[in-house]
MARBA-3410 file (N, C-alpha, C, O; in Angstrom, 1 decimal):
221
0.8,-1.2,0.0,0.0,0.0,0.0,0.9,1.2,0.0,1.9,1.3,0.7 ~ 0.5,2.2,-0.8,1.3,3.5,-0.9,1.1,4.2,0.4,0.1,4.3,0.9 ~ 2.3,4.8,0.8,2.3,5.5,2.1,2.4,7.0,1.8,3.0,7.4,0.8 ~ 1.7,7.8,2.6,1.7,9.2,2.5,3.0,9.8,3.2,3.3,9.5,4.3 ~ 3.8,10.6,2.4,5.0,11.2,2.9,4.7,12.6,3.5,4.1,13.4,2.8
5.1,12.8,4.7,4.8,14.1,5.3,6.1,14.9,5.5,7.1,14.3,5.8 ~ 6.0,16.2,5.3,7.1,17.1,5.6,7.3,17.2,7.1,6.4,16.9,7.8 ~ 8.5,17.6,7.5,8.8,17.7,9.0,7.7,18.6,9.7,7.3,18.3,10.8 ~ 7.4,19.7,9.0,6.4,20.6,9.7,5.1,20.0,9.9,4.3,20.2,10.8 ~ 4.7,19.1,8.9,3.4,18.4,9.0,3.5,17.4,10.1,2.5,17.2,10.9
4.6,16.6,10.3,4.7,15.7,11.4,4.7,16.4,12.7,4.1,15.9,13.7 ~ 5.3,17.6,12.8,5.3,18.3,14.0,3.9,18.7,14.4,3.4,18.6,15.5 ~ 3.1,19.2,13.4,1.7,19.5,13.6,0.9,18.3,14.1,0.1,18.5,15.0 ~ 1.1,17.2,13.5,0.3,16.0,13.8,0.6,15.6,15.3,-0.3,15.3,16.1 ~ 1.9,15.6,15.6,2.3,15.2,17.0,1.8,16.2,18.0,1.5,15.9,19.1
1.8,17.5,17.6,1.2,18.5,18.5,-0.3,18.2,18.8,-0.7,18.4,19.9 ~ -1.0,17.8,17.8,-2.4,17.5,18.0,-2.6,16.2,18.8,-3.5,16.1,19.7 ~ -1.6,15.3,18.7,-1.7,14.1,19.5,-1.5,14.4,21.0,-2.2,14.0,21.8 ~ -0.5,15.3,21.2,-0.2,15.7,22.6,-1.4,16.5,23.2,-1.8,16.3,24.3 ~ -2.0,17.4,22.4,-3.2,18.1,22.8,-4.3,17.2,23.2,-5.0,17.4,24.1
-4.5,16.1,22.3,-5.6,15.2,22.6,-5.4,14.5,23.9,-6.3,14.1,24.6 ~ -4.1,14.2,24.2,-3.8,13.5,25.5,-4.2,14.4,26.7,-4.6,13.8,27.7 ~ -4.1,15.7,26.5,-4.5,16.6,27.6,-6.0,16.7,27.7,-6.6,16.8,28.8 ~ -6.7,16.8,26.6,-8.1,17.0,26.5,-8.9,15.7,26.6,-10.0,15.8,27.2 ~ -8.4,14.6,26.1,-9.2,13.4,26.0,-8.4,12.2,26.5,-7.8,11.5,25.7
-8.3,12.1,27.8,-7.5,11.0,28.4,-8.1,9.6,28.1,-9.3,9.5,27.8 ~ -7.3,8.6,28.2,-7.7,7.2,28.1,-7.9,6.7,26.7,-7.1,7.1,25.8 ~ -8.9,5.9,26.5,-9.0,5.2,25.2,-9.3,6.2,24.1,-8.8,6.0,22.9 ~ -10.0,7.3,24.4,-10.3,8.2,23.3,-9.1,8.8,22.8,-8.9,9.0,21.5 ~ -8.1,9.1,23.6,-6.8,9.7,23.2,-6.1,8.7,22.3,-5.5,9.1,21.3
-6.1,7.4,22.7,-5.4,6.4,22.0,-6.0,6.3,20.6,-5.2,6.1,19.6 ~ -7.3,6.3,20.5,-7.9,6.2,19.2,-7.6,7.4,18.3,-7.3,7.2,17.1 ~ -7.6,8.6,18.9,-7.3,9.8,18.2,-5.8,9.7,17.7,-5.5,10.1,16.6 ~ -4.9,9.3,18.6,-3.5,9.3,18.2,-3.3,8.3,17.1,-2.5,8.5,16.2 ~ -4.0,7.1,17.1,-3.8,6.1,16.1,-4.3,6.7,14.7,-3.7,6.5,13.7
-5.4,7.5,14.8,-5.9,8.1,13.5,-4.9,9.1,13.0,-4.6,9.1,11.8 ~ -4.3,9.9,13.8,-3.4,11.0,13.4,-2.1,10.4,12.8,-1.6,10.9,11.9 ~ -1.7,9.3,13.4,-0.4,8.7,12.9,-0.7,7.8,11.7,0.1,7.8,10.7 ~ -1.7,6.9,11.7,-1.9,6.0,10.7,-3.0,6.4,9.7,-3.0,5.8,8.6 ~ -3.8,7.3,10.0,-4.9,7.8,9.1,-6.1,6.8,9.1,-6.1,5.8,9.8
-7.0,7.1,8.2,-8.1,6.2,8.0,-8.6,6.4,6.5,-8.3,7.4,5.9 ~ -9.4,5.5,6.0,-9.9,5.6,4.7,-11.3,6.2,4.7,-12.2,5.7,5.3 ~ -11.5,7.4,4.1,-12.8,8.0,3.9,-13.5,7.3,2.7,-12.8,6.9,1.7 ~ -14.8,7.0,2.8,-15.5,6.3,1.7,-15.7,7.1,0.4,-15.6,8.3,0.5 ~ -15.8,6.4,-0.7,-16.1,7.1,-1.9,-17.5,7.7,-1.9,-18.4,7.1,-1.3
-17.7,8.8,-2.6,-19.0,9.4,-2.8,-19.8,8.6,-3.8,-21.0,8.5,-3.7 ~ -19.1,8.1,-4.8,-19.8,7.3,-5.9,-19.0,6.0,-6.1,-17.8,6.0,-6.5 ~ -19.7,4.9,-5.9,-19.0,3.6,-5.9,-19.3,2.7,-7.1,-18.9,1.6,-7.1 ~ -20.1,3.3,-8.0,-20.6,2.4,-9.1,-19.7,2.2,-10.3,-20.1,1.7,-11.3 ~ -18.5,2.7,-10.1,-17.5,2.4,-11.2,-16.9,1.0,-11.0,-16.2,0.5,-11.9
-17.1,0.4,-9.8,-16.5,-0.9,-9.5,-17.0,-1.9,-10.5,-18.2,-2.0,-10.7 ~ -16.0,-2.6,-11.1,-16.4,-3.7,-12.0,-16.9,-3.3,-13.3,-17.3,-4.1,-14.1 ~ -16.7,-2.0,-13.7,-17.3,-1.5,-14.9,-16.1,-1.2,-15.9,-15.0,-0.9,-15.5 ~ -16.5,-1.2,-17.2,-15.6,-0.7,-18.2,-15.9,0.8,-18.4,-17.0,1.2,-18.7 ~ -14.8,1.6,-18.1,-15.0,3.0,-18.0,-14.1,3.8,-18.9,-12.9,3.5,-19.1
-14.7,4.8,-19.6,-13.9,5.8,-20.4,-13.8,7.1,-19.6,-14.8,7.6,-19.1 ~ -12.6,7.6,-19.5,-12.3,8.9,-18.9,-12.1,9.9,-20.0,-11.2,9.7,-20.8 ~ -12.9,10.9,-20.1,-12.8,11.9,-21.1,-12.7,13.3,-20.6,-13.6,13.7,-19.7 ~ -11.7,14.1,-21.0,-11.6,15.4,-20.5,-11.6,16.4,-21.7,-10.8,16.2,-22.6 ~ -12.6,17.3,-21.6,-12.7,18.2,-22.7,-12.3,19.6,-22.3,-12.8,20.2,-21.4
-11.3,20.1,-23.1,-10.8,21.5,-22.8,-11.7,22.5,-23.5,-12.5,22.2,-24.3 ~ -11.6,23.8,-23.1,-12.4,24.8,-23.8,-12.2,24.9,-25.3,-11.1,24.5,-25.8 ~ -13.2,25.3,-26.0,-13.1,25.3,-27.5,-11.9,26.2,-27.9,-11.2,25.8,-28.8 ~ -11.8,27.3,-27.3,-10.7,28.2,-27.7,-9.5,28.0,-26.8,-9.1,28.8,-26.0 ~ -8.9,26.8,-26.9,-7.9,26.4,-25.9,-6.5,26.8,-26.3,-6.2,26.9,-27.5
-5.7,27.0,-25.3,-4.3,27.3,-25.6,-3.5,26.0,-25.3,-4.0,25.0,-25.0 ~ -2.1,26.1,-25.4,-1.3,24.9,-25.3,-1.4,24.3,-23.9,-1.5,23.1,-23.8 ~ -1.4,25.1,-22.9,-1.5,24.6,-21.5,-2.8,23.9,-21.3,-2.8,22.9,-20.6 ~ -3.9,24.5,-21.8,-5.2,23.8,-21.6,-5.3,22.5,-22.3,-5.9,21.5,-21.8 ~ -4.8,22.5,-23.6,-4.8,21.2,-24.3,-4.0,20.1,-23.6,-4.4,19.0,-23.5
-2.7,20.5,-23.2,-1.9,19.5,-22.6,-2.4,19.1,-21.2,-2.4,18.0,-20.8 ~ -2.9,20.1,-20.5,-3.5,19.9,-19.1,-4.7,18.9,-19.2,-4.8,18.0,-18.4 ~ -5.6,19.1,-20.2,-6.7,18.2,-20.3,-6.3,16.8,-20.6,-6.8,15.9,-20.0 ~ -5.4,16.6,-21.5,-4.9,15.3,-21.8,-4.2,14.6,-20.6,-4.4,13.4,-20.3 ~ -3.3,15.4,-20.0,-2.6,14.8,-18.8,-3.5,14.5,-17.7,-3.3,13.6,-16.9
-4.6,15.3,-17.5,-5.6,15.1,-16.4,-6.3,13.8,-16.7,-6.5,13.0,-15.7 ~ -6.7,13.5,-17.9,-7.4,12.3,-18.2,-6.5,11.1,-18.0,-6.9,10.1,-17.5 ~ -5.2,11.2,-18.4,-4.3,10.1,-18.2,-4.0,9.9,-16.8,-4.0,8.7,-16.3 ~ -3.8,10.9,-16.0,-3.5,10.7,-14.5,-4.7,10.1,-13.8,-4.6,9.2,-13.0 ~ -5.9,10.6,-14.1,-7.1,10.1,-13.4,-7.3,8.7,-13.8,-7.7,7.9,-13.0
-7.1,8.3,-15.1,-7.3,6.9,-15.5,-6.4,6.0,-14.7,-6.8,4.9,-14.3 ~ -5.1,6.4,-14.5,-4.2,5.6,-13.7,-4.7,5.4,-12.3,-4.6,4.3,-11.7 ~ -5.2,6.5,-11.7,-5.6,6.5,-10.3,-6.9,5.6,-10.1,-7.0,4.8,-9.2 ~ -7.8,5.7,-11.1,-9.0,4.8,-11.0,-8.6,3.4,-11.2,-9.1,2.5,-10.5 ~ -7.7,3.1,-12.2,-7.3,1.7,-12.4,-6.6,1.1,-11.2,-6.8,-0.1,-10.9
-5.9,1.9,-10.4,-5.1,1.4,-9.3,-6.0,1.3,-8.0,-5.7,0.5,-7.1 ~ -7.1,2.1,-8.0,-7.8,2.1,-6.7,-9.3,1.7,-6.7,-9.8,1.4,-5.6 ~ -9.9,1.5,-7.9,-11.3,1.1,-7.9,-11.3,-0.4,-8.2,-10.7,-0.9,-9.2 ~ -11.9,-1.2,-7.4,-11.8,-2.7,-7.5,-12.4,-3.1,-8.9,-13.5,-2.7,-9.2 ~ -11.7,-4.0,-9.6,-12.2,-4.7,-10.8,-12.6,-3.8,-11.9,-13.4,-4.2,-12.8
-12.2,-2.5,-11.9,-12.5,-1.6,-12.9,-11.7,-1.9,-14.2,-10.5,-2.4,-14.0 ~ -12.2,-1.6,-15.3,-11.5,-1.7,-16.6,-11.5,-0.3,-17.3,-12.5,0.0,-17.9 ~ -10.4,0.4,-17.1,-10.4,1.8,-17.7,-9.8,1.7,-19.1,-8.8,1.1,-19.3 ~ -10.6,2.2,-20.0,-10.2,2.2,-21.4,-8.9,3.0,-21.6,-8.8,4.1,-21.1 ~ -8.0,2.5,-22.4,-6.7,3.2,-22.6,-6.9,4.6,-23.2,-7.7,4.8,-24.1
-6.2,5.5,-22.6,-6.3,6.9,-23.0,-5.9,7.1,-24.5,-6.5,8.0,-25.1 ~ -5.1,6.3,-25.0,-4.7,6.5,-26.4,-5.9,6.2,-27.3,-6.1,6.8,-28.3 ~ -6.7,5.2,-26.9,-7.9,4.8,-27.7,-8.9,6.0,-27.6,-9.6,6.3,-28.6 ~ -9.1,6.6,-26.4,-10.0,7.7,-26.2,-9.5,8.9,-27.1,-10.3,9.5,-27.8 ~ -8.2,9.2,-27.0,-7.6,10.3,-27.8,-7.8,10.1,-29.3,-8.1,11.0,-30.0
-7.5,8.9,-29.7,-7.6,8.6,-31.2,-9.0,8.9,-31.7,-9.2,9.5,-32.7 ~ -10.0,8.4,-30.9,-11.4,8.6,-31.3,-11.8,10.0,-31.3,-12.4,10.5,-32.3 ~ -11.5,10.8,-30.2,-11.9,12.2,-30.1,-11.2,13.0,-31.2,-11.7,14.0,-31.6 ~ -9.9,12.7,-31.5,-9.2,13.4,-32.5,-9.8,13.2,-33.9,-9.7,14.1,-34.8 ~ -10.3,12.0,-34.2,-10.7,11.6,-35.5,-12.2,11.9,-35.8,-12.7,11.7,-36.9
-13.0,12.3,-34.8,-14.4,12.4,-34.9,-14.9,13.7,-34.3,-14.3,14.3,-33.4 ~ -15.9,14.3,-35.0,-16.6,15.4,-34.4,-17.7,14.9,-33.4,-18.5,14.1,-33.7 ~ -17.6,15.5,-32.2,-18.6,15.0,-31.2,-19.0,16.2,-30.3,-18.2,17.1,-30.1 ~ -20.1,16.0,-29.7,-20.7,17.0,-28.8,-21.0,16.4,-27.4,-20.7,17.1,-26.4 ~ -21.5,15.2,-27.4,-21.9,14.6,-26.2,-20.9,13.5,-25.8,-20.5,12.7,-26.6
-20.6,13.5,-24.5,-19.7,12.5,-23.9,-20.1,11.1,-24.2,-19.3,10.2,-24.3 ~ -21.5,10.9,-24.2,-22.0,9.6,-24.4,-21.7,9.0,-25.8,-21.7,7.8,-26.0 ~ -21.4,9.9,-26.8,-21.0,9.4,-28.1,-19.7,8.6,-28.0,-19.5,7.6,-28.6 ~ -18.8,9.1,-27.2,-17.5,8.4,-27.0,-17.7,7.1,-26.2,-17.1,6.0,-26.6 ~ -18.6,7.1,-25.2,-18.8,5.9,-24.5,-19.4,4.8,-25.4,-19.0,3.6,-25.3
-20.3,5.2,-26.3,-21.0,4.2,-27.2,-19.9,3.7,-28.1,-19.9,2.5,-28.4 ~ -19.1,4.5,-28.7,-18.1,4.1,-29.7,-17.1,3.2,-29.1,-16.6,2.3,-29.8 ~ -16.7,3.4,-27.8,-15.7,2.6,-27.2,-16.2,1.4,-26.3,-15.5,0.8,-25.5 ~ -17.5,1.2,-26.4,-18.2,0.1,-25.6,-18.0,0.3,-24.1,-17.7,-0.7,-23.4 ~ -18.0,1.5,-23.7,-17.9,1.8,-22.2,-19.3,1.5,-21.5,-20.3,1.7,-22.1
-19.2,1.1,-20.3,-20.4,1.0,-19.5,-20.6,2.3,-18.7,-21.8,2.6,-18.3 ~ -19.5,3.0,-18.4,-19.6,4.3,-17.7,-18.7,5.3,-18.3,-17.6,4.9,-18.8 ~ -19.0,6.5,-18.3,-18.1,7.6,-18.8,-17.9,8.6,-17.7,-18.9,9.2,-17.2 ~ -16.6,8.8,-17.3,-16.3,9.9,-16.4,-15.9,11.1,-17.3,-14.9,11.1,-18.0 ~ -16.8,12.1,-17.2,-16.6,13.3,-18.1,-16.2,14.5,-17.3,-16.7,14.8,-16.3
-15.1,15.1,-17.8,-14.5,16.3,-17.2,-14.6,17.4,-18.2,-14.0,17.4,-19.2 ~ -15.4,18.4,-17.8,-15.5,19.6,-18.7,-14.7,20.7,-18.0,-14.9,21.2,-16.9 ~ -13.7,21.2,-18.8,-12.7,22.2,-18.3,-13.3,23.6,-18.7,-13.2,23.9,-19.9 ~ -13.8,24.4,-17.8,-14.2,25.7,-18.1,-13.0,26.7,-18.1,-13.0,27.6,-18.9 ~ -12.1,26.5,-17.1,-11.0,27.4,-17.0,-9.8,26.5,-16.6,-9.9,25.5,-15.9
-8.6,26.9,-17.1,-7.3,26.2,-16.7,-6.2,27.2,-17.1,-6.0,27.5,-18.2 ~ -5.5,27.6,-16.0,-4.3,28.5,-16.2,-3.3,28.1,-15.2,-3.6,27.6,-14.1 ~ -2.0,28.5,-15.5,-0.9,28.2,-14.6,-0.4,29.3,-13.8,0.3,29.1,-12.8 ~ -0.6,30.5,-14.3,0.1,31.7,-13.7,-0.9,32.7,-13.1,-1.9,33.0,-13.7 ~ -0.5,33.2,-11.9,-1.3,34.3,-11.3,-0.8,35.6,-11.8,-1.6,36.6,-11.9
0.5,35.7,-12.2,1.1,36.9,-12.7,2.3,36.4,-13.6,2.5,35.2,-13.7 ~ 2.9,37.4,-14.2,4.1,37.0,-15.1,5.2,36.3,-14.4,5.9,35.5,-15.0 ~ 5.3,36.5,-13.1,6.4,35.9,-12.4,6.0,34.9,-11.3,6.9,34.4,-10.6 ~ 4.7,34.6,-11.2,4.2,33.7,-10.1,3.3,32.6,-10.7,2.4,32.9,-11.4 ~ 3.7,31.3,-10.4,2.8,30.2,-10.7,1.7,30.1,-9.6,2.0,30.1,-8.4
0.5,30.0,-10.0,-0.6,29.5,-9.2,-1.7,28.9,-10.1,-2.4,29.7,-10.8 ~ -1.8,27.6,-10.1,-2.7,27.0,-11.0,-4.2,27.3,-10.6,-4.5,27.3,-9.4 ~ -5.0,27.6,-11.6,-6.4,27.9,-11.4,-7.2,27.0,-12.4,-6.9,27.0,-13.6 ~ -8.2,26.4,-11.9,-9.1,25.6,-12.8,-10.5,25.6,-12.3,-10.8,25.7,-11.1 ~ -11.4,25.5,-13.3,-12.8,25.4,-13.0,-13.3,24.2,-13.8,-13.3,24.2,-15.0
-13.8,23.2,-13.1,-14.1,21.9,-13.7,-15.5,21.5,-13.3,-16.0,21.7,-12.2 ~ -16.2,20.8,-14.2,-17.4,20.1,-13.9,-17.1,18.6,-14.2,-16.7,18.2,-15.3 ~ -17.4,17.7,-13.2,-17.1,16.3,-13.3,-18.5,15.5,-13.3,-19.2,15.7,-12.3 ~ -18.7,14.7,-14.2,-20.0,13.9,-14.3,-19.6,12.5,-14.6,-18.6,12.1,-15.1 ~ -20.6,11.6,-14.3,-20.5,10.2,-14.7,-21.8,9.9,-15.4,-22.9,10.2,-14.9
-21.7,9.3,-16.6,-22.8,8.9,-17.4,-22.9,7.4,-17.4,-21.9,6.7,-17.7 ~ -24.1,6.8,-17.1,-24.4,5.4,-17.2,-24.8,5.1,-18.7,-25.8,5.6,-19.1 ~ -24.0,4.3,-19.4,-24.3,4.1,-20.8,-25.5,3.2,-21.0,-26.1,3.2,-22.1 ~ -25.9,2.4,-20.0,-27.0,1.5,-20.2,-28.3,2.4,-20.2,-29.2,2.1,-21.0 ~ -28.4,3.4,-19.4,-29.6,4.2,-19.3,-29.4,5.6,-20.0,-30.4,6.2,-20.4
-28.2,6.0,-20.2,-27.9,7.3,-20.7,-28.0,8.4,-19.7,-27.9,9.6,-20.1 ~ -28.3,8.1,-18.5,-28.4,9.1,-17.5,-27.1,9.6,-16.9,-26.1,8.9,-16.9 ~ -27.1,10.9,-16.5,-26.0,11.4,-15.7,-26.3,11.0,-14.3,-27.2,11.5,-13.6 ~ -25.5,10.1,-13.8,-25.7,9.5,-12.5,-24.9,10.1,-11.3,-25.0,9.8,-10.2 ~ -23.9,11.0,-11.7,-23.1,11.7,-10.7,-22.7,13.0,-11.3,-22.4,13.1,-12.5
-22.8,14.0,-10.5,-22.5,15.4,-11.1,-21.9,16.3,-10.0,-22.5,16.5,-8.9 ~ -20.8,16.8,-10.3,-20.2,17.8,-9.5,-20.1,19.1,-10.3,-19.4,19.3,-11.2 ~ -21.0,20.0,-9.9,-21.1,21.3,-10.6,-19.7,22.0,-10.6,-18.9,21.7,-9.8 ~ -19.5,22.9,-11.5,-18.2,23.6,-11.6,-17.6,24.0,-10.3,-18.2,24.8,-9.6 ~ -16.5,23.4,-10.0,-15.8,23.8,-8.8,-14.5,24.5,-9.2,-13.8,24.2,-10.2
-14.1,25.5,-8.4,-12.9,26.3,-8.6,-11.8,25.7,-7.8,-11.9,25.4,-6.6 ~ -10.6,25.5,-8.4,-9.5,25.0,-7.7,-8.3,25.9,-7.8,-8.1,26.5,-8.9 ~ -7.5,26.1,-6.8,-6.3,26.8,-6.8,-5.2,25.9,-6.3,-5.4,25.0,-5.4 ~ -4.0,26.1,-6.9,-2.8,25.2,-6.5,-1.6,26.0,-6.7,-1.3,26.5,-7.8 ~ -0.8,26.2,-5.7,-1.1,25.9,-4.3,-2.2,26.8,-3.7,-2.3,28.0,-4.2
-3.0,26.4,-2.8,-4.1,27.1,-2.3,-3.7,28.3,-1.5,-4.4,29.4,-1.5 ~ -2.5,28.2,-0.9,-2.1,29.3,0.1,-1.2,30.3,-0.6,-0.8,31.3,0.1 ~ -0.9,30.2,-1.9,0.0,31.2,-2.5,0.5,30.7,-3.8,0.1,29.7,-4.3 ~ 1.6,31.3,-4.3,2.2,30.9,-5.5,3.6,30.5,-5.4,4.2,30.6,-4.3 ~ 4.2,30.1,-6.6,5.6,29.8,-6.6,6.3,30.7,-7.7,5.7,30.9,-8.7
7.5,31.1,-7.5,8.2,31.9,-8.5,8.4,31.1,-9.8,8.8,30.0,-9.7 ~ 8.1,31.7,-10.9,8.3,31.0,-12.2,9.7,30.7,-12.4,10.0,29.7,-13.2 ~ 10.6,31.4,-11.8,12.1,31.1,-12.1,12.5,29.9,-11.3,13.6,29.4,-11.6 ~ 11.7,29.4,-10.4,12.2,28.2,-9.6,11.8,26.9,-10.2,12.4,25.9,-9.9 ~ 10.8,26.9,-11.1,10.2,25.6,-11.5,9.9,25.6,-13.0,9.4,26.6,-13.5
10.4,24.6,-13.8,10.0,24.6,-15.2,8.5,24.5,-15.4,7.8,23.9,-14.6 ~ 8.0,25.1,-16.4,6.6,25.2,-16.6,5.9,23.9,-16.7,4.9,23.6,-16.1 ~ 6.5,23.0,-17.5,5.9,21.6,-17.7,5.9,20.9,-16.3,4.9,20.2,-16.1 ~ 6.9,21.1,-15.5,6.9,20.4,-14.2,5.8,20.9,-13.3,5.1,20.1,-12.6 ~ 5.6,22.2,-13.3,4.5,22.8,-12.5,3.1,22.3,-13.0,2.2,22.0,-12.2
3.0,22.3,-14.3,1.7,21.9,-14.9,1.4,20.4,-14.5,0.2,20.1,-14.1 ~ 2.4,19.6,-14.5,2.1,18.2,-14.2,1.8,18.0,-12.7,0.9,17.2,-12.3 ~ 2.4,18.9,-11.8,2.1,18.8,-10.4,0.7,19.3,-10.2,-0.1,18.7,-9.4 ~ 0.3,20.4,-10.9,-1.1,20.9,-10.8,-2.1,19.8,-11.2,-3.1,19.6,-10.6 ~ -1.8,19.2,-12.4,-2.7,18.2,-12.9,-2.8,17.0,-11.9,-3.9,16.5,-11.7
-1.7,16.6,-11.4,-1.7,15.5,-10.4,-2.6,15.9,-9.2,-3.3,15.0,-8.7 ~ -2.5,17.1,-8.7,-3.3,17.5,-7.6,-4.8,17.5,-8.0,-5.6,17.0,-7.2 ~ -5.2,17.9,-9.2,-6.6,17.9,-9.6,-7.1,16.4,-9.7,-8.2,16.1,-9.3 ~ -6.2,15.6,-10.3,-6.6,14.1,-10.4,-6.8,13.5,-9.0,-7.7,12.7,-8.9 ~ -6.0,13.8,-8.0,-6.2,13.3,-6.7,-7.5,13.8,-6.1,-8.2,13.0,-5.5
-7.8,15.1,-6.3,-9.1,15.6,-5.8,-10.3,14.9,-6.5,-11.2,14.5,-5.8 ~ -10.3,14.7,-7.8,-11.4,14.1,-8.5,-11.4,12.6,-8.1,-12.5,12.1,-7.8 ~ -10.3,11.9,-8.2,-10.3,10.5,-7.9,-10.8,10.2,-6.5,-11.4,9.1,-6.4 ~ -10.6,11.0,-5.6,-11.1,10.7,-4.2,-12.6,10.6,-4.1,-13.1,10.1,-3.1 ~ -13.3,11.1,-5.1,-14.8,10.9,-5.1,-15.2,9.5,-5.5,-16.3,9.1,-5.2
-14.3,8.7,-6.1,-14.6,7.4,-6.6,-14.0,6.2,-5.9,-14.3,5.1,-6.3 ~ -13.2,6.4,-4.9,-12.6,5.3,-4.2,-12.3,5.8,-2.8,-12.1,7.0,-2.5 ~ -12.2,4.8,-1.9,-11.9,5.1,-0.5,-10.4,5.7,-0.5,-9.6,5.2,-1.3 ~ -10.2,6.6,0.4,-8.9,7.3,0.4,-8.5,7.9,1.7,-9.4,8.1,2.6 ~ -7.3,8.1,2.0,-6.8,8.8,3.2,-6.9,10.3,2.9,-6.2,10.8,2.1
-7.8,11.0,3.6,-8.0,12.5,3.4,-6.7,13.3,3.6,-6.5,14.3,3.0 ~ -5.8,12.7,4.4,-4.5,13.4,4.6,-3.7,13.5,3.3,-2.9,14.4,3.1 ~ -3.8,12.4,2.5,-3.0,12.4,1.3,-3.5,13.5,0.3,-2.7,14.1,-0.4 ~ -4.9,13.6,0.2,-5.4,14.7,-0.6,-5.0,16.0,-0.2,-4.6,16.9,-1.0 ~ -5.0,16.3,1.2,-4.5,17.5,1.7,-3.0,17.7,1.4,-2.6,18.8,1.0
-2.2,16.6,1.5,-0.8,16.7,1.3,-0.5,17.1,-0.2,0.6,17.6,-0.4 ~ -1.3,16.7,-1.1,-1.1,17.0,-2.5,-1.0,18.5,-2.8,-0.4,18.9,-3.8 ~ -1.6,19.3,-1.9,-1.5,20.8,-2.0,-0.3,21.3,-1.3,0.5,22.1,-1.9 ~ 0.0,20.8,-0.1,1.1,21.3,0.6,2.5,20.8,0.1,3.5,21.5,0.3 ~ 2.5,19.8,-0.7,3.7,19.2,-1.2,4.3,20.0,-2.4,5.3,19.6,-2.9
3.7,21.2,-2.7,4.4,22.1,-3.7,5.7,22.5,-3.2,6.5,23.0,-4.0 ~ 6.0,22.4,-1.9,7.3,22.8,-1.4,8.4,22.0,-2.1,9.5,22.5,-2.2 ~ 8.1,20.8,-2.5,9.1,19.9,-3.1,9.5,20.4,-4.5,10.5,20.0,-5.1 ~ 8.7,21.3,-5.1,9.0,21.8,-6.4,10.0,22.9,-6.4,10.7,23.2,-7.3 ~ 10.1,23.6,-5.2,11.0,24.7,-5.1,12.4,24.3,-5.1,12.8,23.3,-4.5
13.3,25.1,-5.7,14.7,24.7,-5.8,15.6,25.8,-5.2,16.8,25.7,-5.2
END
C-alpha cells in the first residue's frame, strides 16, 4: 500500500495534535485519536458504481484552448485513468490512447457518443471551463474550474455530477516561475486535480489529498 509522505512541519503539527488530545481526551479516546493521526483512515467514496465496470475517462478542454489547456486536459485524463485503475476494484479503464484517437478523428458534442463508440459502461466526463498556470508574469498558481460527471451508458443518465468547482494550486499562495520549469508545475497541478477528483470514486486517506496541495514545497529549488 502506498504511504503518505509528510514534511517535517506536518509531522510536528500531527504530533502537537496528539499531545493536545492527550491533555483534553484521556484514556481510550486519546489512543484512538492518536492512532488516527499517525496511521490515518480511509474515507469512503462518494460514488461507488465504477466498481467492476468498463470506464472511459474523457476530459474536454475549452473550445478556444491554448497549449497549457490542451496538454493539461490530456494529462488530467491520463492521470485520473491511472488512479482509477489502481484504486477502484475490478474496474477496466479504457486506454487513453484509444480515447484520444477517437476524439481526434471524430466530431462530437456529447460525452455519451464516446462511451458508445468505445463500448464503455460508464463515462467519467470532465468539462474544463478554466485552466491556467500563472497568477502573474512571475508567479505560478494553478487555477481551474471543472465540472465532473458520470454517465451510465445503459440508461444514458447522468448518475453523478459535481457542478463547476474552482481549484487553486497551491491554495495558500504561488511559486516563483524562475524556480520551476513550466511543464513540471503543470504536471504537479494536474496531479493535484486528479487526486481531488479521484477521491470521489474510491476510499482514500484524506491526509493524502491535503498533502497534494502542501507538497508544492518539493517543487521549489
